[in-house]
C-alpha positions as CSV (number, residue, x, y, z in Angstrom):
1,M,-89.3,145.9,40.4
2,S,-87.1,145.8,43.5
3,L,-86.4,142.1,43.1
4,F,-85.8,142.5,39.3
5,W,-83.2,145.2,39.8
6,F,-81.7,143.3,42.7
7,L,-81.2,140.2,40.5
8,I,-79.7,142.3,37.7
9,I,-77.2,144.1,40.0
10,I,-76.2,141.0,42.0
11,G,-76.1,138.8,38.9
12,V,-73.8,141.2,37.1
13,S,-71.5,141.6,40.2
14,I,-71.2,137.9,40.7
15,F,-70.7,137.1,37.0
16,V,-67.9,139.7,36.8
17,H,-66.3,138.2,39.9
18,E,-66.3,134.7,38.8
19,L,-65.3,135.7,35.2
20,G,-62.1,137.1,36.8
21,H,-61.3,133.7,38.2
22,Y,-62.2,132.0,34.9
23,L,-60.1,134.3,32.8
24,A,-57.0,134.1,35.1
25,A,-57.2,130.3,35.0
26,R,-57.7,129.9,31.3
27,A,-55.0,132.5,30.5
28,Q,-52.6,130.1,32.3
29,G,-53.9,127.0,30.5
30,V,-55.9,125.7,33.4
31,R,-59.2,124.0,32.5
32,V,-62.4,125.4,34.1
33,K,-64.9,122.5,34.3
34,A,-68.0,124.6,35.1
35,F,-69.0,128.2,35.5
36,S,-72.2,128.8,37.4
37,L,-74.2,132.0,38.1
38,G,-76.0,131.0,41.3
39,F,-75.9,128.0,43.6
40,G,-78.0,124.9,44.1
41,P,-80.1,123.1,41.5
42,I,-79.1,123.8,37.9
43,L,-81.8,125.5,35.9
44,W,-80.0,125.8,32.6
45,K,-76.6,124.6,31.2
46,R,-74.6,124.6,28.0
47,Q,-71.2,123.3,27.0
48,A,-68.9,125.8,25.3
49,W,-65.1,126.5,25.2
50,G,-64.4,123.4,27.3
51,T,-66.6,124.7,30.2
52,E,-70.2,123.8,31.2
53,W,-72.0,127.2,31.7
54,R,-74.8,127.0,34.3
55,L,-77.6,129.1,35.6
56,S,-78.5,127.8,39.1
57,A,-81.5,128.4,41.4
58,I,-80.1,130.4,44.3
59,P,-78.9,133.8,43.0
60,L,-76.7,134.7,46.0
61,G,-73.4,133.6,44.7
62,G,-71.7,131.6,42.0
63,Y,-68.6,129.6,41.3
64,A,-65.9,128.7,38.7
65,D,-65.1,125.0,39.1
66,I,-61.3,125.2,38.3
67,E,-59.4,122.0,37.8
68,G,-56.9,121.4,40.6
69,L,-58.8,122.9,43.5
70,L,-60.2,119.7,44.8
71,P,-58.0,117.3,46.9
72,E,-58.3,114.5,44.4
73,E,-57.0,116.7,41.6
74,R,-53.7,117.5,43.2
75,G,-50.8,117.8,40.8
76,R,-52.7,119.2,37.8
77,G,-54.5,122.3,36.8
78,Y,-54.5,125.1,39.4
79,D,-52.4,122.9,41.8
80,A,-49.6,122.7,39.2
81,L,-49.3,126.5,38.9
82,P,-46.4,128.4,40.5
83,F,-47.2,130.4,43.6
84,L,-47.8,133.7,41.7
85,G,-50.0,131.9,39.2
86,K,-52.2,130.6,42.0
87,L,-52.3,134.0,43.7
88,W,-53.4,135.6,40.4
89,V,-56.3,133.2,40.0
90,L,-57.5,133.8,43.6
91,L,-57.2,137.6,43.3
92,A,-58.7,138.0,39.9
93,G,-62.3,138.0,41.0
94,V,-61.7,140.8,43.4
95,V,-59.8,142.8,40.8
96,M,-62.7,142.4,38.4
97,N,-65.2,143.8,40.9
98,V,-63.0,146.7,41.6
99,L,-62.5,147.4,37.9
100,L,-66.2,147.3,37.3
101,A,-66.8,149.8,40.2
102,W,-64.1,152.1,38.8
103,V,-65.6,152.0,35.3
104,L,-69.1,152.8,36.6
105,L,-67.8,155.6,38.7
106,A,-65.9,157.1,35.8
107,Y,-69.1,156.9,33.7
108,L,-71.0,158.7,36.5
109,F,-68.4,161.3,36.9
110,S,-68.4,162.0,33.2
111,T,-72.2,162.2,32.8
112,Q,-73.7,163.2,36.2
113,G,-70.6,164.9,37.4
114,V,-68.2,164.7,40.4
115,P,-70.1,165.4,43.6
116,E,-68.5,168.1,45.7
117,A,-70.0,169.6,48.9
118,T,-70.5,173.4,48.5
119,G,-70.6,174.1,52.2
120,R,-74.2,175.2,52.2
121,A,-77.0,173.3,54.0
122,V,-80.1,171.9,52.3
123,I,-83.1,172.0,54.6
124,L,-85.0,168.7,54.2
125,E,-87.6,169.1,56.9
126,V,-88.8,171.8,59.4
127,L,-90.4,170.5,62.5
128,P,-93.8,172.1,63.4
129,G,-93.7,174.7,66.2
130,S,-89.9,174.8,66.2
131,V,-87.6,177.8,66.3
132,A,-86.8,177.2,62.6
133,E,-90.4,177.3,61.6
134,R,-91.0,180.5,63.6
135,A,-88.0,182.0,61.8
136,G,-89.6,181.2,58.4
137,L,-87.4,178.3,57.2
138,R,-89.1,175.9,54.8
139,A,-88.2,172.5,53.4
140,G,-86.2,173.0,50.2
141,D,-84.4,176.1,51.4
142,I,-80.7,176.3,51.0
143,L,-78.9,178.0,53.9
144,V,-76.1,180.1,52.5
145,A,-74.8,182.2,55.4
146,V,-75.3,182.8,59.1
147,D,-74.9,186.4,60.4
148,G,-73.5,187.4,57.0
149,T,-70.7,184.8,57.1
150,P,-71.0,182.1,54.4
151,L,-71.1,178.5,55.6
152,A,-67.8,176.6,54.9
153,Q,-69.6,173.3,55.8
154,A,-73.2,172.4,56.4
155,Q,-72.7,171.8,60.1
156,E,-72.0,175.5,60.7
157,I,-75.8,175.9,60.8
158,E,-75.3,175.2,64.5
159,R,-73.8,178.7,64.9
160,V,-77.3,180.0,65.5
161,K,-77.3,178.2,68.9
162,T,-75.8,181.1,70.7
163,P,-78.1,183.5,72.7
164,G,-79.2,186.5,70.8
165,G,-80.5,187.5,67.4
166,H,-79.2,186.0,64.2
167,T,-79.7,186.5,60.4
168,L,-80.0,183.6,58.0
169,T,-79.3,184.1,54.3
170,V,-81.4,181.6,52.4
171,R,-81.8,180.7,48.7
172,R,-85.4,179.8,47.9
173,Q,-86.4,179.1,44.3
174,E,-83.8,181.4,42.7
175,Q,-84.5,184.1,45.3
176,E,-82.2,185.1,48.1
177,L,-84.0,185.9,51.4
178,T,-82.8,187.2,54.8
179,L,-84.6,185.6,57.8
180,T,-84.2,186.5,61.4
181,L,-84.0,184.1,64.3
182,T,-83.6,184.7,68.1
183,W,-82.0,182.0,70.2
184,Q,-82.7,182.0,73.9
185,E,-81.1,180.3,76.9
186,G,-82.7,176.9,77.5
187,M,-83.5,176.1,73.9
188,E,-82.2,172.7,72.8
189,R,-83.3,172.1,69.2
190,L,-83.3,174.2,66.1
191,G,-86.0,171.9,64.6
192,V,-84.6,171.2,61.1
193,V,-83.3,168.1,59.3
194,Y,-80.6,169.1,56.8
195,Q,-77.8,167.7,54.7
196,P,-74.9,169.2,52.8
197,E,-75.6,170.7,49.4
198,V,-73.8,168.9,46.6
199,A,-72.8,170.4,43.3
200,F,-71.8,168.2,40.3
201,Q,-68.9,169.0,38.0
202,R,-68.5,166.9,34.8
203,V,-65.1,165.6,33.8
204,S,-63.8,163.4,31.0
205,F,-64.1,159.7,31.3
206,L,-60.3,159.2,31.8
207,E,-60.2,161.9,34.5
208,G,-63.2,160.4,36.1
209,F,-61.5,157.0,36.1
210,G,-58.5,158.5,37.9
211,L,-60.7,160.1,40.4
212,A,-62.5,156.8,41.0
213,V,-59.2,155.1,41.7
214,S,-57.9,157.7,44.0
215,R,-61.2,158.2,46.0
216,S,-61.8,154.4,46.4
217,L,-58.3,153.9,47.6
218,A,-58.6,156.8,50.0
219,F,-61.8,155.4,51.5
220,G,-60.8,151.8,51.3
221,P,-59.3,151.5,54.8
222,Q,-62.4,153.2,56.3
223,M,-64.7,150.8,54.3
224,A,-62.8,147.8,55.5
225,K,-62.9,148.9,59.1
226,A,-66.7,149.5,58.9
227,L,-67.2,146.1,57.3
228,V,-65.2,144.2,59.9
229,S,-66.8,146.0,62.8
230,G,-70.2,145.5,61.2
231,L,-69.7,141.7,60.9
232,L,-68.4,141.5,64.5
233,G,-71.6,143.4,65.5
234,V,-73.7,140.8,63.6
235,L,-72.0,138.0,65.5
236,A,-72.5,139.8,68.8
237,G,-76.2,140.2,68.0
238,N,-76.1,144.0,67.6
239,P,-79.2,145.0,65.6
240,D,-77.5,148.3,64.6
241,S,-74.4,146.6,63.1
242,G,-74.8,148.5,59.8
243,V,-74.4,145.3,57.8
244,V,-77.2,144.7,55.2
245,G,-78.1,141.3,53.9
246,P,-80.1,140.2,50.8
247,L,-83.5,141.5,52.1
248,G,-81.9,144.8,53.0
249,I,-80.3,145.1,49.6
250,V,-83.6,144.3,47.8
251,A,-85.3,147.1,49.8
252,E,-82.4,149.5,49.0
253,T,-82.6,148.6,45.4
254,G,-86.2,149.4,45.3
255,R,-85.6,152.9,46.7
256,A,-82.7,153.4,44.2
257,A,-84.8,152.3,41.3
258,Q,-87.4,155.0,42.2
259,E,-84.6,157.7,42.1
260,G,-83.4,156.6,38.6
261,L,-80.5,155.1,36.7
262,F,-77.7,157.1,38.3
263,R,-78.7,156.0,41.8
264,L,-78.9,152.3,40.6
265,L,-75.3,152.7,39.2
266,E,-74.1,154.2,42.5
267,L,-75.6,151.2,44.4
268,T,-73.9,148.8,41.9
269,V,-70.6,150.6,42.7
270,A,-71.1,150.2,46.4
271,I,-72.0,146.5,46.1
272,N,-69.0,145.7,44.0
273,L,-66.5,147.5,46.3
274,S,-68.2,145.8,49.3
275,L,-68.1,142.4,47.6
276,A,-64.4,142.9,46.8
277,L,-63.6,143.8,50.4
278,F,-65.7,140.9,51.8
279,N,-64.0,138.4,49.6
280,L,-60.6,139.5,50.8
281,L,-61.4,138.7,54.4
282,P,-59.3,135.7,55.7
283,I,-62.3,133.5,56.1
284,P,-62.1,129.9,54.7
285,A,-64.2,129.4,51.6
286,L,-63.7,133.0,50.6
287,D,-60.9,134.2,48.3
288,G,-59.1,135.8,51.3
289,G,-59.2,132.5,53.2
290,R,-57.7,130.6,50.2
291,I,-55.0,133.3,49.8
292,L,-54.1,132.9,53.5
293,L,-53.8,129.1,53.2
294,L,-51.7,129.6,50.0
295,F,-49.2,131.7,52.0
296,L,-49.3,129.4,55.0
297,S,-48.6,126.4,52.7
298,R,-45.2,128.0,51.8
299,F,-44.2,127.4,55.5
300,L,-46.4,124.6,56.7
301,R,-47.3,121.2,55.3
302,I,-51.1,121.3,54.8
303,R,-52.6,118.1,53.7
304,P,-55.4,118.3,51.0
305,E,-58.0,116.8,53.3
306,Q,-57.1,119.3,56.0
307,E,-57.6,122.2,53.5
308,A,-60.9,120.7,52.3
309,M,-62.2,120.5,55.9
310,V,-61.1,124.1,56.6
311,H,-63.0,125.4,53.6
312,Y,-66.1,123.2,54.5
313,L,-66.2,124.8,58.0
314,G,-65.7,128.2,56.4
315,F,-68.7,127.6,54.1
316,V,-70.9,126.5,57.1
317,F,-69.8,129.7,58.9
318,L,-70.8,131.8,55.9
319,I,-74.3,130.2,55.7
320,L,-74.8,130.9,59.4
321,L,-73.6,134.5,58.8
322,V,-76.1,135.0,56.0
323,I,-78.9,133.6,58.2
324,L,-78.0,136.1,61.0
325,V,-77.8,139.0,58.6
326,T,-81.1,138.0,57.0
327,F,-82.8,137.8,60.5
328,Q,-81.5,141.3,61.2
329,D,-82.9,142.5,57.9
330,L,-86.3,141.2,58.8
331,R,-86.2,142.9,62.2
332,R,-85.2,146.1,60.6
333,L,-87.8,146.0,57.8
334,L,-90.6,145.0,60.2
335,G,-89.7,147.8,62.6
336,G,-88.5,145.4,65.3
């Protein structure tokens, strides 16, 4: 089932991305010769609306074969468009991924609700023989207050790490309990694994869409920084780069499928936002690389064969990057 949901999520994300390029080109009268979901050998094809629609064997990408992108097609199709027309064609795939993420987030906010941290801490695990176990804490408890003062954020559970006696106000299965804990000099660990408690507040779809836009824009720079540093970590051979490849996504998809539809939709949102950011990187063969060359061509004379070679080298680089990330996924999954 992991592979099934992986193919569905990746397939939808890639289809939406390439559909953006397709629609932007066709809206400006540019012919799209082929539209493929996947790379490599063609498994199925059909001619419709002047385009050959394909399903190919390798489901890790796709392409819209737009007339005018190849060196031998200079002067027509995409190449004949004005600067802003070309820019729109190149950006449209990213725009579609972001729009899909926003729509899915709006749906989640209007059905599941908007997640907001309450400040309380949910106890996930209590280590045997620990201070927390002796105090009577159990997995599933919700820590509400320490020494009578409500927690403003989950990390304030660390307030118990001062010498002396402490009271813990805990909610356990609709009951509120008061536990006592004594912290002594020399103690290092409380002995709990915890996370912030999250409450969900439903909103309308339109309000949810607005929240999706504002929140993704607020976290955009942070996501971009994490992506770039992660990719640099992969190239440097850092096994803890944080970048996940196809195998890692399959494993994560399996875990999400066990948690239900909402978790799968959350994963789809994350993949689409990540795909949008990744495609904006100024790497040849990606949309960001083509956009960079488009701007450079306004000031420099770039010959068609030079541009083709740059994109070829960029494609080789991307293949090597996928291999490196996949190798890291294998090490991570095998516990190495």
